[in-house]
N, C-alpha and C positions, 0 to 999 in steps of 0.2 A: 504494500500500500504506500502511496506517495505521501511525503510529509504534508503537502497542502491538503490532501484528502483528510488526513488525521486531524489537522488543525481546524479545517472548515467543517468537519463532521462532528466534532466534540459535543456541541450543544445538542445535536440530534441524538447522539449516542447516550447522552445523559438522560434524555427522555426515555430511550429504550431501556436503560439501566433501571430507572424507576419503575417502568412497566414490568420488567422481569422480576424485580424484587417484590412488587405487589403480587404478581402471579404466584411466585414461590410461596409467599406467606398464605395466600388463598388456598393453595394446594395443601400446605401443611395443616392449616386449620380444618380443611375438609377431611383430611385423613384422621385427625384427632376426633372430629365429630362422628365420623363413621365408626371408629373403634368404640367410642363411648356408646353409640346407639346399638352396636352389636352386643356389647356386654350387658346393657340394660334389657335388650330384647331376648337374650339367650335364656333358654329354659335349662334349669339345673338337671332335671331328669326328664327326658322326653316321655310323655305318657303313652304314645303309640307310634306305629311306623310312620304315620302321616307327619307327626311332630318331628320325628327324627329326619325324615326326608326334607321337610321345610328347613330345619336347622342346617342340614348339610348344604342345601341349595343356597341359603343365605351366606354361609361361610365361603362357598365357592365364589359367589358374587363379590364378597368383600375382598377375597384374595386377588381376584382378577382386577378389581378396581384399584387395589393397593399397588399391584404391579404396574399398572398404567400410570398411576400417580408418581411412583418412584422413578419411572423412566422419564416422565416429564420434568421432575425435579432435577434429574441428572442433566437433561438437555438445557434447562434454565441455568444451572450451575456452570455448564460449559460455555454458554453464551456470556455470562457475567465474567468468566475467566478470559474469554476472547476480547471483551471490552477492556479489561485491565491490561492485556498484553498488546493491544492495538491491532488485533487480528479480526475484530468484529466487522461484519458487513462484507467480508470477502469469502467467496465460495471455497470450501475446503478441498474441492475436487479440481476446478479449473483456475482457481485464484483470481477470477474476475469479480467485480463488485456484485453483491446481491442487491436487487432492486429495492428501493425504499418501499414500494407497494407491498412486496413480499415480506419485508421486515415489519411493516406496519401490521400485516395480518398475522405473521408468525415470527415474533421477535427473537425466538431461539433458533431460527433456521440456520443450518450449517451449509446449505447448498443453494445455488441459484436454481430457478425452475427447470431449465433444460437438464442440468446435472441430476437434480432430484428425480426427474422423470426417468432418466436412464438407470439410476440406482433402483427405483421402484420396479422397473421392468426386469432388471437382473434378479431382484429378490423374488418377483413373481415367477421367474423361471426356475427357482429353487435354490439360489444362492442365499445363504443365511446372512442376515443383517449384521450379526456380530462378527462374522468372518470378514465382511466387507469393511467394517469400521476398523478392525484390528490391522488389516492389511494397509490401511491408510490410502485406499484407492479412491 
């Protein structure tokens, strides 16, 4: 990223930073509220198979939601780190600027739209997302 881009974009990145911090707090609060609701709603001893089934289903939903929330928190944390290191707003694949429109919609975006579409296509063809990220491709 050029020096002029960093300097000229700092106020805008400050806005993104505040947005990311608010979103992280919102997700953390949501996760705490979900956990509390699960504990309150949990039956100590299910009285029949229907109750046990319902309890298992609620636990499954909670775990899936928690997994999604944790992934989002990692993405937000990564974006905040990129702001600190001056790499924010640059596609991690092609190193071109990510459009402001995309960052406005998805402030934790790591890739520009064309690169994200290519990555999604590769994942749809069976390449695991974790392998893609680890390889730094």
